[in-house]
PyMOL CGO cylinders between C-alpha atoms (Angstrom):
from pymol import cmd
from pymol.cgo import CYLINDER

trace = [
    CYLINDER, 0.00, 0.00, 0.00, 1.42, 3.40, -0.94, 0.3, 1, 1, 1, 1, 1, 1,
    CYLINDER, 1.42, 3.40, -0.94, 1.79, 6.14, 1.63, 0.3, 1, 1, 1, 1, 1, 1,
    CYLINDER, 1.79, 6.14, 1.63, -0.90, 8.16, -0.19, 0.3, 1, 1, 1, 1, 1, 1,
    CYLINDER, -0.90, 8.16, -0.19, -3.36, 5.25, 0.02, 0.3, 1, 1, 1, 1, 1, 1,
    CYLINDER, -3.36, 5.25, 0.02, -2.45, 4.68, 3.65, 0.3, 1, 1, 1, 1, 1, 1,
    CYLINDER, -2.45, 4.68, 3.65, -3.12, 8.33, 4.54, 0.3, 1, 1, 1, 1, 1, 1,
    CYLINDER, -3.12, 8.33, 4.54, -6.44, 8.26, 2.67, 0.3, 1, 1, 1, 1, 1, 1,
    CYLINDER, -6.44, 8.26, 2.67, -7.39, 5.13, 4.63, 0.3, 1, 1, 1, 1, 1, 1,
    CYLINDER, -7.39, 5.13, 4.63, -6.49, 6.86, 7.91, 0.3, 1, 1, 1, 1, 1, 1,
    CYLINDER, -6.49, 6.86, 7.91, -8.62, 9.87, 6.92, 0.3, 1, 1, 1, 1, 1, 1,
    CYLINDER, -8.62, 9.87, 6.92, -11.50, 7.40, 6.55, 0.3, 1, 1, 1, 1, 1, 1,
    CYLINDER, -11.50, 7.40, 6.55, -10.56, 6.08, 10.03, 0.3, 1, 1, 1, 1, 1, 1,
    CYLINDER, -10.56, 6.08, 10.03, -9.76, 2.59, 8.74, 0.3, 1, 1, 1, 1, 1, 1,
    CYLINDER, -9.76, 2.59, 8.74, -8.20, 0.75, 11.73, 0.3, 1, 1, 1, 1, 1, 1,
    CYLINDER, -8.20, 0.75, 11.73, -5.98, -1.45, 9.55, 0.3, 1, 1, 1, 1, 1, 1,
    CYLINDER, -5.98, -1.45, 9.55, -4.55, 1.63, 7.80, 0.3, 1, 1, 1, 1, 1, 1,
    CYLINDER, -4.55, 1.63, 7.80, -4.02, 3.32, 11.16, 0.3, 1, 1, 1, 1, 1, 1,
    CYLINDER, -4.02, 3.32, 11.16, -2.18, 0.26, 12.45, 0.3, 1, 1, 1, 1, 1, 1,
    CYLINDER, -2.18, 0.26, 12.45, 0.00, 0.10, 9.32, 0.3, 1, 1, 1, 1, 1, 1,
    CYLINDER, 0.00, 0.10, 9.32, 0.80, 3.81, 9.51, 0.3, 1, 1, 1, 1, 1, 1,
    CYLINDER, 0.80, 3.81, 9.51, 1.72, 3.50, 13.17, 0.3, 1, 1, 1, 1, 1, 1,
    CYLINDER, 1.72, 3.50, 13.17, 3.94, 0.47, 12.49, 0.3, 1, 1, 1, 1, 1, 1,
    CYLINDER, 3.94, 0.47, 12.49, 5.63, 2.28, 9.62, 0.3, 1, 1, 1, 1, 1, 1,
    CYLINDER, 5.63, 2.28, 9.62, 6.53, 5.41, 11.60, 0.3, 1, 1, 1, 1, 1, 1,
    CYLINDER, 6.53, 5.41, 11.60, 6.49, 4.50, 15.30, 0.3, 1, 1, 1, 1, 1, 1,
    CYLINDER, 6.49, 4.50, 15.30, 10.09, 3.30, 15.50, 0.3, 1, 1, 1, 1, 1, 1,
    CYLINDER, 10.09, 3.30, 15.50, 11.60, 6.46, 14.09, 0.3, 1, 1, 1, 1, 1, 1,
    CYLINDER, 11.60, 6.46, 14.09, 9.24, 8.71, 16.08, 0.3, 1, 1, 1, 1, 1, 1,
    CYLINDER, 9.24, 8.71, 16.08, 10.03, 6.78, 19.28, 0.3, 1, 1, 1, 1, 1, 1,
    CYLINDER, 10.03, 6.78, 19.28, 13.63, 7.80, 18.69, 0.3, 1, 1, 1, 1, 1, 1,
    CYLINDER, 13.63, 7.80, 18.69, 12.49, 11.43, 18.65, 0.3, 1, 1, 1, 1, 1, 1,
    CYLINDER, 12.49, 11.43, 18.65, 10.52, 10.97, 21.88, 0.3, 1, 1, 1, 1, 1, 1,
    CYLINDER, 10.52, 10.97, 21.88, 13.43, 9.27, 23.66, 0.3, 1, 1, 1, 1, 1, 1,
    CYLINDER, 13.43, 9.27, 23.66, 15.57, 12.37, 23.10, 0.3, 1, 1, 1, 1, 1, 1,
    CYLINDER, 15.57, 12.37, 23.10, 13.05, 14.55, 24.96, 0.3, 1, 1, 1, 1, 1, 1,
    CYLINDER, 13.05, 14.55, 24.96, 11.92, 12.14, 27.66, 0.3, 1, 1, 1, 1, 1, 1,
    CYLINDER, 11.92, 12.14, 27.66, 13.51, 11.26, 31.00, 0.3, 1, 1, 1, 1, 1, 1,
    CYLINDER, 13.51, 11.26, 31.00, 12.95, 7.54, 30.41, 0.3, 1, 1, 1, 1, 1, 1,
    CYLINDER, 12.95, 7.54, 30.41, 11.33, 5.05, 28.02, 0.3, 1, 1, 1, 1, 1, 1,
    CYLINDER, 11.33, 5.05, 28.02, 7.97, 5.09, 29.78, 0.3, 1, 1, 1, 1, 1, 1,
    CYLINDER, 7.97, 5.09, 29.78, 7.70, 8.84, 29.36, 0.3, 1, 1, 1, 1, 1, 1,
    CYLINDER, 7.70, 8.84, 29.36, 8.80, 8.50, 25.72, 0.3, 1, 1, 1, 1, 1, 1,
    CYLINDER, 8.80, 8.50, 25.72, 6.09, 5.89, 25.12, 0.3, 1, 1, 1, 1, 1, 1,
    CYLINDER, 6.09, 5.89, 25.12, 3.48, 8.24, 26.62, 0.3, 1, 1, 1, 1, 1, 1,
    CYLINDER, 3.48, 8.24, 26.62, 4.67, 11.03, 24.33, 0.3, 1, 1, 1, 1, 1, 1,
    CYLINDER, 4.67, 11.03, 24.33, 4.55, 8.71, 21.31, 0.3, 1, 1, 1, 1, 1, 1,
    CYLINDER, 4.55, 8.71, 21.31, 1.04, 7.53, 22.12, 0.3, 1, 1, 1, 1, 1, 1,
    CYLINDER, 1.04, 7.53, 22.12, -0.23, 11.09, 22.62, 0.3, 1, 1, 1, 1, 1, 1,
    CYLINDER, -0.23, 11.09, 22.62, 1.44, 12.16, 19.38, 0.3, 1, 1, 1, 1, 1, 1,
    CYLINDER, 1.44, 12.16, 19.38, -0.17, 9.40, 17.31, 0.3, 1, 1, 1, 1, 1, 1,
    CYLINDER, -0.17, 9.40, 17.31, -3.57, 10.20, 18.79, 0.3, 1, 1, 1, 1, 1, 1,
    CYLINDER, -3.57, 10.20, 18.79, -3.03, 13.73, 17.41, 0.3, 1, 1, 1, 1, 1, 1,
    CYLINDER, -3.03, 13.73, 17.41, -1.72, 12.39, 14.08, 0.3, 1, 1, 1, 1, 1, 1,
    CYLINDER, -1.72, 12.39, 14.08, -4.93, 10.41, 13.58, 0.3, 1, 1, 1, 1, 1, 1,
    CYLINDER, -4.93, 10.41, 13.58, -7.07, 13.27, 14.87, 0.3, 1, 1, 1, 1, 1, 1,
    CYLINDER, -7.07, 13.27, 14.87, -5.57, 15.81, 12.44, 0.3, 1, 1, 1, 1, 1, 1,
    CYLINDER, -5.57, 15.81, 12.44, -4.52, 13.61, 9.51, 0.3, 1, 1, 1, 1, 1, 1,
    CYLINDER, -4.52, 13.61, 9.51, -7.30, 15.11, 7.38, 0.3, 1, 1, 1, 1, 1, 1,
    CYLINDER, -7.30, 15.11, 7.38, -5.36, 18.41, 7.58, 0.3, 1, 1, 1, 1, 1, 1,
    CYLINDER, -5.36, 18.41, 7.58, -2.29, 16.91, 5.83, 0.3, 1, 1, 1, 1, 1, 1,
    CYLINDER, -2.29, 16.91, 5.83, -2.25, 18.58, 2.41, 0.3, 1, 1, 1, 1, 1, 1,
    CYLINDER, -2.25, 18.58, 2.41, -0.07, 16.00, 0.60, 0.3, 1, 1, 1, 1, 1, 1,
    CYLINDER, -0.07, 16.00, 0.60, 2.59, 18.68, 0.17, 0.3, 1, 1, 1, 1, 1, 1,
    CYLINDER, 2.59, 18.68, 0.17, 6.06, 17.97, 1.45, 0.3, 1, 1, 1, 1, 1, 1,
    CYLINDER, 6.06, 17.97, 1.45, 7.17, 15.05, 3.57, 0.3, 1, 1, 1, 1, 1, 1,
    CYLINDER, 7.17, 15.05, 3.57, 4.52, 13.17, 5.52, 0.3, 1, 1, 1, 1, 1, 1,
    CYLINDER, 4.52, 13.17, 5.52, 7.22, 11.94, 7.90, 0.3, 1, 1, 1, 1, 1, 1,
    CYLINDER, 7.22, 11.94, 7.90, 8.21, 15.57, 8.50, 0.3, 1, 1, 1, 1, 1, 1,
    CYLINDER, 8.21, 15.57, 8.50, 4.57, 16.40, 9.24, 0.3, 1, 1, 1, 1, 1, 1,
    CYLINDER, 4.57, 16.40, 9.24, 4.41, 13.57, 11.79, 0.3, 1, 1, 1, 1, 1, 1,
    CYLINDER, 4.41, 13.57, 11.79, 7.77, 14.58, 13.30, 0.3, 1, 1, 1, 1, 1, 1,
    CYLINDER, 7.77, 14.58, 13.30, 6.50, 18.12, 13.89, 0.3, 1, 1, 1, 1, 1, 1,
    CYLINDER, 6.50, 18.12, 13.89, 3.47, 16.74, 15.74, 0.3, 1, 1, 1, 1, 1, 1,
    CYLINDER, 3.47, 16.74, 15.74, 5.72, 14.44, 17.79, 0.3, 1, 1, 1, 1, 1, 1,
    CYLINDER, 5.72, 14.44, 17.79, 8.10, 17.28, 18.73, 0.3, 1, 1, 1, 1, 1, 1,
    CYLINDER, 8.10, 17.28, 18.73, 5.23, 19.61, 19.64, 0.3, 1, 1, 1, 1, 1, 1,
    CYLINDER, 5.23, 19.61, 19.64, 3.60, 16.84, 21.69, 0.3, 1, 1, 1, 1, 1, 1,
    CYLINDER, 3.60, 16.84, 21.69, 6.87, 16.26, 23.55, 0.3, 1, 1, 1, 1, 1, 1,
    CYLINDER, 6.87, 16.26, 23.55, 7.14, 19.99, 24.28, 0.3, 1, 1, 1, 1, 1, 1,
    CYLINDER, 7.14, 19.99, 24.28, 3.56, 20.15, 25.58, 0.3, 1, 1, 1, 1, 1, 1,
    CYLINDER, 3.56, 20.15, 25.58, 4.15, 17.03, 27.68, 0.3, 1, 1, 1, 1, 1, 1,
    CYLINDER, 4.15, 17.03, 27.68, 7.19, 18.62, 29.31, 0.3, 1, 1, 1, 1, 1, 1,
    CYLINDER, 7.19, 18.62, 29.31, 5.38, 21.93, 29.80, 0.3, 1, 1, 1, 1, 1, 1,
    CYLINDER, 5.38, 21.93, 29.80, 2.74, 20.08, 31.81, 0.3, 1, 1, 1, 1, 1, 1,
    CYLINDER, 2.74, 20.08, 31.81, 5.58, 18.88, 34.04, 0.3, 1, 1, 1, 1, 1, 1,
    CYLINDER, 5.58, 18.88, 34.04, 6.57, 22.53, 34.55, 0.3, 1, 1, 1, 1, 1, 1,
    CYLINDER, 6.57, 22.53, 34.55, 9.85, 22.32, 32.65, 0.3, 1, 1, 1, 1, 1, 1,
    CYLINDER, 9.85, 22.32, 32.65, 12.19, 25.04, 33.76, 0.3, 1, 1, 1, 1, 1, 1,
    CYLINDER, 12.19, 25.04, 33.76, 15.02, 26.88, 32.10, 0.3, 1, 1, 1, 1, 1, 1,
    CYLINDER, 15.02, 26.88, 32.10, 16.99, 27.40, 35.25, 0.3, 1, 1, 1, 1, 1, 1,
    CYLINDER, 16.99, 27.40, 35.25, 20.52, 28.56, 35.40, 0.3, 1, 1, 1, 1, 1, 1,
    CYLINDER, 20.52, 28.56, 35.40, 22.84, 25.80, 36.53, 0.3, 1, 1, 1, 1, 1, 1,
    CYLINDER, 22.84, 25.80, 36.53, 26.05, 26.59, 38.35, 0.3, 1, 1, 1, 1, 1, 1,
    CYLINDER, 26.05, 26.59, 38.35, 28.59, 26.15, 35.57, 0.3, 1, 1, 1, 1, 1, 1,
    CYLINDER, 28.59, 26.15, 35.57, 32.16, 25.52, 36.68, 0.3, 1, 1, 1, 1, 1, 1,
    CYLINDER, 32.16, 25.52, 36.68, 33.29, 24.49, 33.22, 0.3, 1, 1, 1, 1, 1, 1,
    CYLINDER, 33.29, 24.49, 33.22, 33.77, 27.97, 31.76, 0.3, 1, 1, 1, 1, 1, 1,
    CYLINDER, 33.77, 27.97, 31.76, 37.10, 27.22, 30.11, 0.3, 1, 1, 1, 1, 1, 1,
    CYLINDER, 37.10, 27.22, 30.11, 36.94, 23.61, 29.09, 0.3, 1, 1, 1, 1, 1, 1,
    CYLINDER, 36.94, 23.61, 29.09, 40.01, 22.22, 27.39, 0.3, 1, 1, 1, 1, 1, 1,
    CYLINDER, 40.01, 22.22, 27.39, 39.54, 21.09, 23.81, 0.3, 1, 1, 1, 1, 1, 1,
    CYLINDER, 39.54, 21.09, 23.81, 38.40, 17.53, 23.41, 0.3, 1, 1, 1, 1, 1, 1,
    CYLINDER, 38.40, 17.53, 23.41, 40.71, 15.09, 21.69, 0.3, 1, 1, 1, 1, 1, 1,
    CYLINDER, 40.71, 15.09, 21.69, 38.88, 13.84, 18.58, 0.3, 1, 1, 1, 1, 1, 1,
    CYLINDER, 38.88, 13.84, 18.58, 39.74, 10.27, 19.58, 0.3, 1, 1, 1, 1, 1, 1,
    CYLINDER, 39.74, 10.27, 19.58, 37.36, 10.68, 22.54, 0.3, 1, 1, 1, 1, 1, 1,
    CYLINDER, 37.36, 10.68, 22.54, 34.47, 10.44, 20.12, 0.3, 1, 1, 1, 1, 1, 1,
    CYLINDER, 34.47, 10.44, 20.12, 35.64, 7.03, 18.86, 0.3, 1, 1, 1, 1, 1, 1,
    CYLINDER, 35.64, 7.03, 18.86, 34.66, 5.58, 22.23, 0.3, 1, 1, 1, 1, 1, 1,
    CYLINDER, 34.66, 5.58, 22.23, 31.13, 6.95, 21.96, 0.3, 1, 1, 1, 1, 1, 1,
    CYLINDER, 31.13, 6.95, 21.96, 28.40, 5.21, 20.05, 0.3, 1, 1, 1, 1, 1, 1,
    CYLINDER, 28.40, 5.21, 20.05, 24.96, 6.57, 19.25, 0.3, 1, 1, 1, 1, 1, 1,
    CYLINDER, 24.96, 6.57, 19.25, 23.53, 5.01, 22.40, 0.3, 1, 1, 1, 1, 1, 1,
    CYLINDER, 23.53, 5.01, 22.40, 26.25, 6.64, 24.53, 0.3, 1, 1, 1, 1, 1, 1,
    CYLINDER, 26.25, 6.64, 24.53, 25.53, 10.06, 23.03, 0.3, 1, 1, 1, 1, 1, 1,
    CYLINDER, 25.53, 10.06, 23.03, 21.80, 9.64, 23.61, 0.3, 1, 1, 1, 1, 1, 1,
    CYLINDER, 21.80, 9.64, 23.61, 22.50, 8.79, 27.25, 0.3, 1, 1, 1, 1, 1, 1,
    CYLINDER, 22.50, 8.79, 27.25, 24.64, 11.91, 27.64, 0.3, 1, 1, 1, 1, 1, 1,
    CYLINDER, 24.64, 11.91, 27.64, 21.95, 14.07, 26.03, 0.3, 1, 1, 1, 1, 1, 1,
    CYLINDER, 21.95, 14.07, 26.03, 19.21, 12.51, 28.17, 0.3, 1, 1, 1, 1, 1, 1,
    CYLINDER, 19.21, 12.51, 28.17, 21.25, 13.28, 31.30, 0.3, 1, 1, 1, 1, 1, 1,
    CYLINDER, 21.25, 13.28, 31.30, 21.14, 17.01, 30.52, 0.3, 1, 1, 1, 1, 1, 1,
    CYLINDER, 21.14, 17.01, 30.52, 18.79, 19.16, 32.63, 0.3, 1, 1, 1, 1, 1, 1,
    CYLINDER, 18.79, 19.16, 32.63, 15.38, 19.39, 31.00, 0.3, 1, 1, 1, 1, 1, 1,
    CYLINDER, 15.38, 19.39, 31.00, 15.68, 22.91, 29.56, 0.3, 1, 1, 1, 1, 1, 1,
    CYLINDER, 15.68, 22.91, 29.56, 19.17, 22.25, 28.18, 0.3, 1, 1, 1, 1, 1, 1,
    CYLINDER, 19.17, 22.25, 28.18, 18.03, 18.94, 26.66, 0.3, 1, 1, 1, 1, 1, 1,
    CYLINDER, 18.03, 18.94, 26.66, 14.96, 20.49, 25.07, 0.3, 1, 1, 1, 1, 1, 1,
    CYLINDER, 14.96, 20.49, 25.07, 16.83, 23.37, 23.45, 0.3, 1, 1, 1, 1, 1, 1,
    CYLINDER, 16.83, 23.37, 23.45, 19.72, 21.11, 22.39, 0.3, 1, 1, 1, 1, 1, 1,
    CYLINDER, 19.72, 21.11, 22.39, 17.32, 18.69, 20.68, 0.3, 1, 1, 1, 1, 1, 1,
    CYLINDER, 17.32, 18.69, 20.68, 15.29, 21.40, 18.99, 0.3, 1, 1, 1, 1, 1, 1,
    CYLINDER, 15.29, 21.40, 18.99, 18.37, 23.26, 17.74, 0.3, 1, 1, 1, 1, 1, 1,
    CYLINDER, 18.37, 23.26, 17.74, 20.99, 20.62, 16.99, 0.3, 1, 1, 1, 1, 1, 1,
    CYLINDER, 20.99, 20.62, 16.99, 18.87, 17.58, 16.15, 0.3, 1, 1, 1, 1, 1, 1,
    CYLINDER, 18.87, 17.58, 16.15, 15.67, 19.11, 14.73, 0.3, 1, 1, 1, 1, 1, 1,
    CYLINDER, 15.67, 19.11, 14.73, 17.32, 22.17, 13.17, 0.3, 1, 1, 1, 1, 1, 1,
    CYLINDER, 17.32, 22.17, 13.17, 15.02, 24.89, 14.54, 0.3, 1, 1, 1, 1, 1, 1,
    CYLINDER, 15.02, 24.89, 14.54, 16.32, 28.46, 14.83, 0.3, 1, 1, 1, 1, 1, 1,
    CYLINDER, 16.32, 28.46, 14.83, 16.53, 30.18, 18.21, 0.3, 1, 1, 1, 1, 1, 1,
    CYLINDER, 16.53, 30.18, 18.21, 13.61, 32.41, 17.24, 0.3, 1, 1, 1, 1, 1, 1,
    CYLINDER, 13.61, 32.41, 17.24, 11.48, 29.35, 16.41, 0.3, 1, 1, 1, 1, 1, 1,
    CYLINDER, 11.48, 29.35, 16.41, 12.53, 27.63, 19.64, 0.3, 1, 1, 1, 1, 1, 1,
    CYLINDER, 12.53, 27.63, 19.64, 11.70, 30.76, 21.62, 0.3, 1, 1, 1, 1, 1, 1,
    CYLINDER, 11.70, 30.76, 21.62, 8.22, 30.85, 20.11, 0.3, 1, 1, 1, 1, 1, 1,
    CYLINDER, 8.22, 30.85, 20.11, 7.65, 27.10, 20.65, 0.3, 1, 1, 1, 1, 1, 1,
    CYLINDER, 7.65, 27.10, 20.65, 8.79, 27.18, 24.28, 0.3, 1, 1, 1, 1, 1, 1,
    CYLINDER, 8.79, 27.18, 24.28, 7.49, 30.64, 25.17, 0.3, 1, 1, 1, 1, 1, 1,
    CYLINDER, 7.49, 30.64, 25.17, 10.96, 31.91, 26.12, 0.3, 1, 1, 1, 1, 1, 1,
    CYLINDER, 10.96, 31.91, 26.12, 13.29, 34.60, 24.80, 0.3, 1, 1, 1, 1, 1, 1,
    CYLINDER, 13.29, 34.60, 24.80, 15.62, 33.77, 21.89, 0.3, 1, 1, 1, 1, 1, 1,
    CYLINDER, 15.62, 33.77, 21.89, 18.52, 34.77, 24.15, 0.3, 1, 1, 1, 1, 1, 1,
    CYLINDER, 18.52, 34.77, 24.15, 17.43, 32.16, 26.68, 0.3, 1, 1, 1, 1, 1, 1,
    CYLINDER, 17.43, 32.16, 26.68, 17.45, 29.56, 23.93, 0.3, 1, 1, 1, 1, 1, 1,
    CYLINDER, 17.45, 29.56, 23.93, 20.97, 30.58, 22.90, 0.3, 1, 1, 1, 1, 1, 1,
    CYLINDER, 20.97, 30.58, 22.90, 22.32, 30.48, 26.46, 0.3, 1, 1, 1, 1, 1, 1,
    CYLINDER, 22.32, 30.48, 26.46, 20.66, 27.12, 27.16, 0.3, 1, 1, 1, 1, 1, 1,
    CYLINDER, 20.66, 27.12, 27.16, 22.29, 25.71, 24.02, 0.3, 1, 1, 1, 1, 1, 1,
    CYLINDER, 22.29, 25.71, 24.02, 25.73, 27.04, 24.94, 0.3, 1, 1, 1, 1, 1, 1,
    CYLINDER, 25.73, 27.04, 24.94, 25.42, 25.60, 28.44, 0.3, 1, 1, 1, 1, 1, 1,
    CYLINDER, 25.42, 25.60, 28.44, 24.15, 22.27, 27.12, 0.3, 1, 1, 1, 1, 1, 1,
    CYLINDER, 24.15, 22.27, 27.12, 27.16, 22.02, 24.82, 0.3, 1, 1, 1, 1, 1, 1,
    CYLINDER, 27.16, 22.02, 24.82, 29.54, 22.87, 27.66, 0.3, 1, 1, 1, 1, 1, 1,
    CYLINDER, 29.54, 22.87, 27.66, 27.94, 20.26, 29.88, 0.3, 1, 1, 1, 1, 1, 1,
    CYLINDER, 27.94, 20.26, 29.88, 28.19, 17.65, 27.11, 0.3, 1, 1, 1, 1, 1, 1,
    CYLINDER, 28.19, 17.65, 27.11, 31.85, 18.56, 26.60, 0.3, 1, 1, 1, 1, 1, 1,
    CYLINDER, 31.85, 18.56, 26.60, 32.51, 18.10, 30.29, 0.3, 1, 1, 1, 1, 1, 1,
    CYLINDER, 32.51, 18.10, 30.29, 30.78, 14.71, 30.24, 0.3, 1, 1, 1, 1, 1, 1,
    CYLINDER, 30.78, 14.71, 30.24, 32.78, 13.62, 27.19, 0.3, 1, 1, 1, 1, 1, 1,
    CYLINDER, 32.78, 13.62, 27.19, 36.01, 14.76, 28.87, 0.3, 1, 1, 1, 1, 1, 1,
    CYLINDER, 36.01, 14.76, 28.87, 35.09, 12.63, 31.89, 0.3, 1, 1, 1, 1, 1, 1,
    CYLINDER, 35.09, 12.63, 31.89, 34.51, 9.63, 29.64, 0.3, 1, 1, 1, 1, 1, 1,
    CYLINDER, 34.51, 9.63, 29.64, 37.77, 10.29, 27.84, 0.3, 1, 1, 1, 1, 1, 1,
    CYLINDER, 37.77, 10.29, 27.84, 39.65, 10.25, 31.16, 0.3, 1, 1, 1, 1, 1, 1,
    CYLINDER, 39.65, 10.25, 31.16, 37.96, 6.99, 32.15, 0.3, 1, 1, 1, 1, 1, 1,
    CYLINDER, 37.96, 6.99, 32.15, 38.73, 5.39, 28.78, 0.3, 1, 1, 1, 1, 1, 1,
    CYLINDER, 38.73, 5.39, 28.78, 42.42, 6.29, 28.93, 0.3, 1, 1, 1, 1, 1, 1,
]
cmd.load_cgo(trace, "trace")
C-alpha cells in the first residue's frame, strides 16, 4: 500500500490503515521521543499522545512535502507540551566548566549513538529540550523561543550551556577510557 493510500485510509478512520501507519513510523518517532523524555515510559506516553493527534488531524495533511516531516512536527510539539505540563524550567545551573580544554577527537571514537543519547538525556530538562530542537531538529533560536514561550537569548544560552555540559561529560569519559 502506498503512503498516499495509507493516509487516505487513515482519513477514513480505517483501523488497519491506522495500524499500518503507526507500524511504519512508530520506531523512528520513538527515537524522537526518547531524546526529549527522561525515560522510556515517558517516551512511550509522548509517542502515544502524538499518534492520537496524528490520527485526529490527519485530514489536515495537504499531501505537500514530507509526511514523515509532518508527523515529526506533531511528535516534537507533543513532547514539548508534555514537558510543559511537568513545569519544565530553564533554570541557570552553576557552571564551573567555563574554560573547558579542547576535546581530543579520539574521545568520540569511544562513543556510540547510544552513549551520546545517554549523555543528552542526562542534561537538565531545559538544556536537553533546546539542544534537541536546535541541533537535532534544526530549529532556529527564534522558532525555539516561540515554541517554548521563552526569549531567543534564553534559547541561545541554554544551548551554549548544554554544549559545555556535554563537553565536560565527554572529557570525563575520555579520562575513564584512557
